[in-house]
Structures are given as structure tokens and as C-alpha cells.
DRENSE-954997 format. One record per residue (C-alpha): residue number from 1; x, y, z. Coordinates in nm, 2 decimals. Each point is the difference from the previous one (the first is absolute). Layout:
BEGIN
+------+--------+--------+--------+
: resi :      x :      y :      z :
+------+--------+--------+--------+
:  NUM :      X :      Y :      Z :
...
+------+--------+--------+--------+
This chain:
BEGIN
+------+--------+--------+--------+
: resi :      x :      y :      z :
+------+--------+--------+--------+
:    1 :  -1.67 :   2.27 :   1.91 :
:    2 :   0.05 :   0.00 :  -0.38 :
:    3 :   0.21 :  -0.27 :  -0.10 :
:    4 :   0.28 :   0.07 :  -0.29 :
:    5 :   0.21 :  -0.21 :  -0.22 :
:    6 :   0.38 :   0.01 :   0.07 :
:    7 :   0.22 :   0.28 :  -0.17 :
:    8 :   0.13 :  -0.13 :  -0.35 :
:    9 :   0.34 :  -0.17 :   0.02 :
:   10 :   0.26 :   0.18 :  -0.22 :
:   11 :   0.15 :  -0.19 :  -0.26 :
:   12 :   0.34 :   0.03 :   0.17 :
:   13 :  -0.11 :  -0.14 :   0.32 :
:   14 :  -0.21 :  -0.26 :  -0.18 :
:   15 :   0.33 :  -0.12 :  -0.21 :
:   16 :   0.20 :   0.00 :   0.31 :
:   17 :  -0.26 :  -0.22 :   0.20 :
:   18 :  -0.01 :  -0.21 :  -0.29 :
:   19 :   0.37 :  -0.06 :  -0.04 :
:   20 :   0.04 :  -0.05 :   0.38 :
:   21 :  -0.30 :  -0.26 :  -0.05 :
:   22 :   0.18 :  -0.17 :  -0.30 :
:   23 :   0.34 :  -0.01 :   0.22 :
:   24 :  -0.19 :  -0.16 :   0.29 :
:   25 :  -0.14 :  -0.26 :  -0.24 :
:   26 :   0.34 :  -0.07 :  -0.16 :
:   27 :   0.16 :  -0.07 :   0.33 :
:   28 :  -0.25 :  -0.20 :   0.15 :
:   29 :  -0.21 :   0.20 :   0.21 :
:   30 :  -0.34 :  -0.03 :  -0.16 :
:   31 :  -0.21 :   0.11 :   0.32 :
:   32 :   0.17 :   0.32 :  -0.01 :
:   33 :  -0.06 :   0.05 :  -0.37 :
:   34 :  -0.37 :  -0.09 :   0.05 :
:   35 :  -0.01 :   0.27 :   0.26 :
:   36 :   0.15 :   0.26 :  -0.22 :
:   37 :  -0.23 :  -0.09 :  -0.28 :
:   38 :  -0.31 :   0.01 :   0.19 :
:   39 :   0.08 :   0.35 :   0.10 :
:   40 :   0.06 :   0.06 :  -0.35 :
:   41 :  -0.32 :  -0.14 :  -0.11 :
:   42 :  -0.20 :   0.19 :   0.26 :
:   43 :   0.14 :   0.32 :  -0.17 :
:   44 :  -0.02 :  -0.11 :  -0.37 :
:   45 :  -0.28 :  -0.25 :   0.01 :
:   46 :  -0.07 :   0.00 :  -0.38 :
:   47 :   0.38 :  -0.11 :  -0.06 :
:   48 :  -0.02 :  -0.33 :  -0.15 :
:   49 :   0.38 :  -0.03 :  -0.02 :
:   50 :   0.00 :   0.05 :   0.39 :
:   51 :  -0.29 :  -0.25 :   0.06 :
:   52 :   0.21 :  -0.30 :  -0.19 :
:   53 :   0.33 :   0.12 :   0.20 :
:   54 :  -0.19 :  -0.05 :   0.32 :
:   55 :  -0.16 :  -0.31 :  -0.13 :
:   56 :   0.34 :  -0.16 :  -0.06 :
:   57 :   0.12 :   0.13 :   0.34 :
:   58 :  -0.29 :  -0.16 :   0.15 :
:   59 :   0.08 :  -0.35 :  -0.18 :
:   60 :   0.36 :   0.05 :   0.13 :
:   61 :  -0.13 :   0.04 :   0.34 :
:   62 :  -0.19 :  -0.30 :   0.01 :
:   63 :  -0.36 :   0.18 :  -0.02 :
:   64 :  -0.13 :  -0.16 :  -0.31 :
:   65 :  -0.37 :   0.07 :   0.08 :
:   66 :   0.06 :   0.37 :   0.07 :
:   67 :   0.16 :   0.00 :  -0.36 :
:   68 :  -0.27 :  -0.18 :  -0.14 :
:   69 :  -0.24 :   0.24 :   0.11 :
:   70 :   0.19 :   0.31 :  -0.14 :
:   71 :   0.06 :  -0.17 :  -0.34 :
:   72 :  -0.38 :  -0.10 :  -0.03 :
:   73 :  -0.07 :   0.37 :   0.04 :
:   74 :   0.25 :   0.09 :  -0.28 :
:   75 :  -0.18 :  -0.26 :  -0.22 :
:   76 :  -0.33 :   0.15 :   0.08 :
:   77 :   0.11 :   0.32 :  -0.09 :
:   78 :   0.12 :  -0.13 :  -0.34 :
:   79 :   0.36 :  -0.11 :   0.04 :
:   80 :   0.06 :  -0.29 :  -0.19 :
:   81 :   0.36 :   0.05 :  -0.08 :
:   82 :   0.24 :  -0.30 :   0.01 :
:   83 :   0.17 :   0.13 :   0.33 :
:   84 :  -0.35 :  -0.03 :   0.18 :
:   85 :  -0.05 :  -0.32 :  -0.13 :
:   86 :   0.34 :  -0.14 :   0.12 :
:   87 :  -0.05 :   0.15 :   0.32 :
:   88 :  -0.35 :  -0.12 :   0.05 :
:   89 :   0.12 :  -0.36 :  -0.07 :
:   90 :   0.28 :   0.01 :   0.25 :
:   91 :  -0.22 :   0.13 :   0.26 :
:   92 :  -0.28 :  -0.29 :  -0.07 :
:   93 :   0.26 :  -0.25 :   0.01 :
:   94 :   0.14 :   0.12 :   0.32 :
:   95 :  -0.36 :   0.02 :   0.12 :
:   96 :  -0.03 :  -0.37 :  -0.08 :
:   97 :  -0.22 :   0.04 :  -0.31 :
:   98 :   0.19 :  -0.17 :  -0.26 :
:   99 :  -0.26 :  -0.05 :  -0.27 :
:  100 :  -0.07 :   0.35 :   0.01 :
:  101 :   0.36 :   0.11 :   0.01 :
:  102 :   0.01 :  -0.25 :  -0.33 :
:  103 :  -0.25 :   0.23 :  -0.17 :
:  104 :   0.16 :   0.32 :   0.09 :
:  105 :   0.33 :  -0.10 :  -0.13 :
:  106 :  -0.13 :  -0.14 :  -0.31 :
:  107 :  -0.14 :   0.37 :  -0.05 :
:  108 :   0.34 :   0.12 :   0.06 :
:  109 :   0.17 :  -0.17 :  -0.26 :
:  110 :  -0.29 :   0.10 :  -0.23 :
:  111 :  -0.01 :   0.35 :   0.07 :
:  112 :   0.39 :   0.01 :  -0.02 :
:  113 :  -0.03 :  -0.19 :  -0.33 :
:  114 :  -0.24 :   0.25 :  -0.14 :
:  115 :   0.21 :   0.28 :   0.13 :
:  116 :   0.31 :  -0.14 :  -0.19 :
:  117 :  -0.20 :  -0.06 :  -0.33 :
:  118 :  -0.10 :   0.36 :   0.04 :
:  119 :   0.38 :   0.10 :   0.03 :
:  120 :  -0.02 :   0.11 :   0.36 :
:  121 :   0.27 :  -0.09 :   0.25 :
:  122 :  -0.07 :  -0.13 :   0.31 :
:  123 :   0.18 :   0.03 :   0.31 :
:  124 :  -0.13 :  -0.10 :   0.35 :
+------+--------+--------+--------+
């Protein structure tokens, strides 16, 4: 039997699912947001924005180790943005790795400051 990848997710459905996940997060339902974001991530595995949203939902769900794994994969694939360092630092701290969390948070501040010097605005 030949395995095939799932069909692509149309943009409208992607946006709707992402909006629903955001609403779940906003109203204190991070577990439900995680489930939706995992589904979106499976259909769009190369979307770093979805991966970061999923990491955030995982952190709010009390799953820092799972969030760490996801964030470290992002970093291995070249994502060294401020938000990635911020989430990584939070995940490390929640996982009880305060020294590493401090290093990651210092990188967050450094990357954010560099972006500001280049005239970029930063929003989480």
C-alpha cells in the first residue's frame, strides 16, 4: 500500500482553524488550541508561524518539554528570530533549566535590539 501525504489545506480553512486556535488560547483553553495547531502543523509542516503558535500553546498547556523539542527543531532549521528565543527561554525555564533559559532570554534581547537598530518593529 502506498502512503500519500494529506491533501493541502486551503487558505480559508487554514485561517479559520488558526483563528479558532487563537480564540481557544485567548479564553484559557490551551489544550484545545494545541490539538488544532497540531492538526494544522501536520498539514503544513513547513510553516514556522504555526510551529511557534503550537509551542506557545504547549507552554500554556504545561508541556514545556514538548514545546522545547519543537523550538529546537525550528532553531536547527535556521530560525533564530526573537520570538523563537523568547519561547525557547520560557520553555527552558518551565522545564527547570534556569541557566539555559537565561542564555536564551539574553539572545532574545540581543536579537530584538538588533532588529530595532535595523528599523524593524517587533511584535510577538
